[in-house]
C-alpha positions as CSV (number, residue, x, y, z in Angstrom):
1,M,108.1,87.7,88.7
2,R,107.2,91.5,88.5
3,L,107.1,93.0,85.3
4,L,106.8,96.9,84.4
5,I,105.3,97.8,81.1
6,A,105.9,101.3,79.9
7,E,103.6,101.5,76.9
8,D,101.1,104.8,76.0
9,D,98.9,102.6,73.9
10,R,96.5,101.5,76.6
11,A,95.2,98.8,74.4
12,L,98.4,97.3,73.7
13,G,99.2,97.6,77.5
14,M,96.1,95.6,78.2
15,F,96.9,93.0,75.6
16,L,100.6,92.7,76.8
17,T,99.3,92.3,80.3
18,R,97.0,89.5,79.8
19,G,99.4,87.6,77.7
20,L,102.3,87.9,80.4
21,E,100.0,87.3,83.5
22,A,99.1,84.2,81.6
23,D,102.7,83.1,82.3
24,G,102.0,83.8,86.3
25,H,103.9,87.1,86.1
26,R,102.6,90.1,88.0
27,V,102.3,93.2,85.7
28,R,102.4,97.1,86.3
29,V,101.8,99.4,83.3
30,V,102.6,102.9,83.3
31,T,102.0,105.4,80.3
32,D,104.3,108.0,80.2
33,G,108.2,108.3,80.8
34,A,107.7,110.0,84.1
35,Q,105.7,107.3,85.6
36,A,108.1,104.6,84.4
37,A,111.1,105.9,85.9
38,E,109.3,106.5,89.2
39,A,107.7,103.0,89.0
40,F,111.1,101.4,88.4
41,R,112.7,103.3,91.4
42,Q,109.7,102.0,93.5
43,D,109.5,98.4,92.4
44,L,112.9,97.3,91.0
45,P,111.1,95.0,88.7
46,D,112.5,91.7,87.5
47,L,111.9,92.8,84.0
48,T,111.1,96.1,82.2
49,I,109.4,96.2,78.9
50,L,110.0,99.8,77.5
51,D,108.5,102.0,74.6
52,L,110.6,104.7,73.2
53,N,107.5,107.0,72.0
54,L,106.6,107.8,75.6
55,P,104.6,111.2,76.4
56,V,106.5,113.5,79.1
57,R,109.8,111.8,78.9
58,D,111.1,109.7,76.0
59,G,111.9,106.3,76.6
60,E,115.8,106.5,75.8
61,Q,115.8,109.1,78.6
62,V,114.0,106.6,80.7
63,L,116.4,103.8,79.7
64,D,119.3,106.2,81.0
65,Q,117.6,106.8,84.3
66,I,116.9,103.2,84.9
67,R,120.4,102.4,84.6
68,L,121.5,105.0,86.8
69,V,119.1,103.1,89.4
70,D,120.3,99.6,88.6
71,G,122.7,98.2,85.9
72,E,121.6,94.5,86.1
73,L,117.8,94.3,85.9
74,P,116.7,93.3,82.5
75,V,115.2,95.8,80.0
76,L,113.5,94.7,76.7
77,V,112.8,97.9,74.4
78,L,109.8,97.4,72.2
79,T,109.1,100.2,69.9
80,A,107.9,101.2,66.3
81,R,111.0,103.1,65.6
82,Q,113.1,100.9,62.9
83,E,116.3,102.8,62.5
84,V,119.5,100.9,63.2
85,E,121.1,103.7,64.8
86,T,118.2,103.6,67.5
87,R,118.7,100.0,67.9
88,V,122.5,100.6,68.5
89,R,121.9,103.4,70.7
90,C,119.6,101.7,73.3
91,L,121.7,98.5,73.3
92,D,124.7,100.6,74.0
93,H,123.0,102.4,76.8
94,G,122.2,99.3,78.6
95,A,119.0,97.7,77.0
96,D,119.2,93.9,77.3
97,D,116.9,93.1,73.9
98,F,115.2,95.3,71.3
99,M,112.1,94.3,69.5
100,T,110.2,96.4,66.8
101,K,106.5,96.8,66.3
102,P,104.4,94.9,65.1
103,F,105.6,91.8,66.8
104,S,104.6,88.4,67.9
105,L,103.4,88.0,71.4
106,H,104.8,84.3,71.4
107,E,108.2,85.6,70.6
108,L,108.1,88.5,73.0
109,R,107.1,86.1,75.8
110,A,110.0,83.6,74.9
111,R,112.3,86.6,74.7
112,C,111.1,87.7,78.3
113,R,111.8,84.1,79.5
114,A,115.2,83.9,78.3
115,L,116.1,87.4,79.8
116,L,114.8,86.2,83.2
117,R,116.8,82.8,83.0
118,R,120.0,84.7,81.9
119,K,119.8,87.4,84.9
120,R,120.3,85.1,87.7
121,E,120.9,88.0,90.0
122,A,117.1,88.6,89.8
123,R,117.0,86.2,92.7
124,L,115.1,83.4,90.7
125,L,115.3,80.9,93.6
126,L,114.1,82.1,96.8
127,R,114.6,80.2,100.2
128,T,113.8,80.6,103.7
129,G,113.8,78.0,106.4
130,D,112.5,74.6,104.7
131,L,110.7,76.7,101.9
132,E,112.0,77.2,98.5
133,L,110.3,78.9,95.7
134,D,111.3,78.7,92.1
135,R,110.2,82.2,90.5
136,M,110.7,81.1,86.7
137,E,108.9,77.9,87.2
138,H,106.4,79.3,89.7
139,S,106.6,76.2,91.9
140,A,107.0,75.9,95.7
141,H,108.4,73.2,98.1
142,R,108.4,72.9,101.6
143,A,110.8,70.4,103.4
144,G,111.4,68.8,99.9
145,Q,107.8,68.2,99.2
146,P,105.9,69.9,96.3
147,V,103.0,72.5,97.3
148,P,100.4,73.2,94.6
149,L,99.6,76.9,94.5
150,T,97.4,78.9,92.2
151,N,98.9,81.9,90.6
152,K,97.7,84.4,93.1
153,E,98.7,81.9,95.9
154,F,102.2,81.9,94.5
155,A,102.3,85.8,93.9
156,L,101.2,86.4,97.5
157,L,103.9,84.3,99.1
158,E,106.5,85.4,96.7
159,H,105.8,89.0,97.8
160,L,106.0,88.2,101.5
161,V,109.2,86.2,101.0
162,L,110.7,89.0,99.1
163,N,109.9,91.3,102.0
164,R,110.9,88.8,104.7
165,G,111.5,90.6,107.9
166,Q,109.2,93.5,107.1
167,C,105.5,93.7,107.7
168,V,103.6,93.8,104.6
169,T,100.3,95.6,104.7
170,R,96.9,94.3,103.3
171,I,96.7,97.8,101.5
172,E,100.3,96.9,99.8
173,L,99.2,93.2,99.2
174,L,95.9,94.4,97.6
175,D,98.0,96.8,95.2
176,S,100.7,94.6,94.5
177,V,99.2,91.0,94.0
178,W,95.4,91.9,93.2
179,N,96.1,95.5,91.6
180,M,93.1,96.5,93.6
181,E,92.6,100.0,95.1
182,P,93.0,100.1,98.7
183,T,89.5,101.6,99.2
184,Q,87.6,98.6,98.4
185,T,86.4,96.9,101.1
186,T,87.4,93.2,100.6
187,N,88.8,90.3,103.0
188,I,90.6,88.6,100.1
189,V,94.1,89.1,101.5
190,D,93.1,87.2,104.7
191,V,91.3,84.5,102.6
192,Y,94.2,83.8,100.5
193,V,96.7,83.8,103.6
194,N,94.5,80.9,105.2
195,Y,94.7,79.1,101.8
196,L,98.3,79.3,102.2
197,R,98.7,78.3,105.7
198,R,96.6,75.3,105.0
199,K,98.7,74.2,102.0
200,L,102.1,74.8,103.8
201,K,100.6,73.2,106.9
202,D,101.4,76.4,109.0
203,P,98.4,76.9,111.1
204,P,97.9,80.2,113.0
205,P,99.6,81.7,114.6
206,G,102.0,80.4,112.0
207,Q,105.9,80.2,112.1
208,L,106.3,80.8,108.2
209,I,103.6,83.3,107.8
210,R,103.1,85.4,110.9
211,T,99.9,87.9,111.6
212,V,101.1,91.4,112.7
213,R,98.1,92.5,114.6
214,G,96.2,95.4,112.9
215,Q,98.7,95.8,110.3
216,G,99.3,92.9,107.9
217,Y,101.7,89.7,107.5
218,M,105.3,88.9,107.6
219,V,107.7,86.2,106.8
220,P,110.4,86.3,109.5
221,A,114.0,87.4,108.3
222,E,115.3,83.9,109.3
223,L,113.6,80.7,109.7
224,A,115.5,77.8,111.3
225,V,115.2,74.5,109.2
226,P,113.8,71.8,111.3
227,V,116.4,69.2,112.4
228,P,115.4,65.8,112.6
229,V,116.1,64.6,116.4
230,L,118.1,61.3,116.3
231,L,117.8,59.0,119.4
232,T,120.4,56.8,120.7
233,V,119.7,53.1,121.4
234,R,119.0,54.0,125.2
235,D,116.6,56.8,124.2
236,E,114.7,54.6,122.0
237,A,114.6,52.0,124.9
238,N,113.3,54.9,127.5
239,V,110.7,56.1,124.9
240,L,109.3,52.6,124.3
241,A,109.2,52.0,128.1
242,I,107.3,55.3,128.7
243,D,104.8,54.4,125.9
244,A,104.2,51.0,127.6
245,H,103.2,52.6,130.8
């Protein structure tokens, strides 16, 4: 899942990132309120963790802006403010949960899981053709068979499926999946696409993951589910006769 953390304490932001990435999530951290509102508009993250004491723009203002963009995606407020009035105001303005600092990382992760389970609108189960991705369990199945994927492989496939029908550039994948600057020279995207193709039994040029020459990769908007061909008794006899020759 894609998570957005708005936290001006960089050390705390790094601590939260490590804890949530351990659950397989992709995390983006911003350090002021203006960045938070813009990042939410750009990414529409599956969950936002929002501090209130943000520079440039206060967290309560950011919450109001978030709810103007989307009224459903879950927001967890994480703040040092202890006043009951603040808690009530945030919940009334659309926050889904409220935690105060200091906090337990184990509890925060559990609350995040609960919010993501509750918000079924967040597209927790993705299907295209005979491929199924469970974004909560970080599991993949193709034609009903489990496909073992690493966290990065799952994140790459998830991003492609979420953007199916569109070409996703290597630069976008480096930024979204690996949090790497596009100026860095690397072929890591191509390497991981090859890993996925091998595990999904989708050799080049690929029916599931297609190469857009000179640009990137794409999962088609619509993939047909393979239908087994049923032969009649006469057809089977003809096939056997051909094989015999």
